[in-house]
C-alpha positions in Angstrom: 91.9 112.1 90.7 91.5 112.6 94.5 94.2 114.5 96.3 94.5 114.7 100.1 96.7 117.1 102.0 97.7 116.5 105.6 99.5 118.3 108.3 101.0 115.7 110.6 103.0 116.1 113.8 106.3 114.5 113.0 106.9 113.4 116.5 103.5 111.9 117.4 102.4 111.1 113.8 99.0 112.5 114.6 97.1 114.2 111.8 96.5 117.8 112.7 94.7 119.2 109.7 93.2 117.8 106.4 92.2 119.2 103.1 91.2 117.4 99.9 90.0 118.0 96.4 86.4 117.0 97.1 83.9 119.1 95.3 81.5 119.4 98.2 82.4 121.1 101.5 80.5 118.4 103.3 82.8 115.8 101.9 85.9 117.8 103.0 84.4 118.1 106.5 83.7 114.4 106.6 87.2 113.5 105.6 88.6 115.9 108.2 86.4 114.4 110.9 87.6 110.9 110.1 91.3 111.7 110.1 92.1 114.7 112.4 93.4 113.6 115.8 94.4 110.1 114.6 97.8 108.6 113.9 98.8 108.4 110.3 100.7 105.2 111.2 97.4 103.5 112.0 96.7 102.9 108.3 94.4 100.0 108.6 92.1 101.7 111.1 92.0 104.9 109.1 91.0 103.1 105.9 88.5 100.9 107.8 86.8 104.0 109.3 86.5 105.5 105.8 85.1 102.4 104.1 82.7 101.8 107.0 81.3 105.4 106.9 81.8 106.6 103.3 79.6 105.0 100.7 79.9 107.6 98.0 81.7 107.5 94.7 84.9 108.8 96.3 85.2 105.9 98.8 87.9 104.0 96.9 89.8 107.1 95.9 89.8 108.4 99.4 91.0 105.0 100.9 93.8 104.9 98.3 94.9 108.5 99.1 95.0 107.6 102.8 97.1 104.5 102.2 99.4 106.4 100.0 99.8 109.2 102.5 100.5 106.7 105.3 103.1 104.9 103.2 104.8 108.2 102.3 104.8 109.2 105.9 106.3 105.9 107.0 109.1 106.2 104.4 109.9 109.8 105.4 109.8 108.9 109.1 112.2 106.1 108.6 114.9 108.5 107.4 117.4 108.0 104.7 118.3 104.4 103.8 121.9 103.5 104.8 
């Protein structure tokens, strides 16, 4: 299981800080470099960046975690359903 934690500016949707359950500090640093400063609403671009640059065993899990975080953020940003 790969878990990613994000701090996101709720007004701009820009990712400010990232952490994840990767076992290597280098992987955590890589994930942070790929995501910090980018909009969480730009799901396709974020996933593409990861799949283009990450070729390790965690590639699929990381892409899935980013898609999930983006979807959750979109749902929360939309507010309560009426």
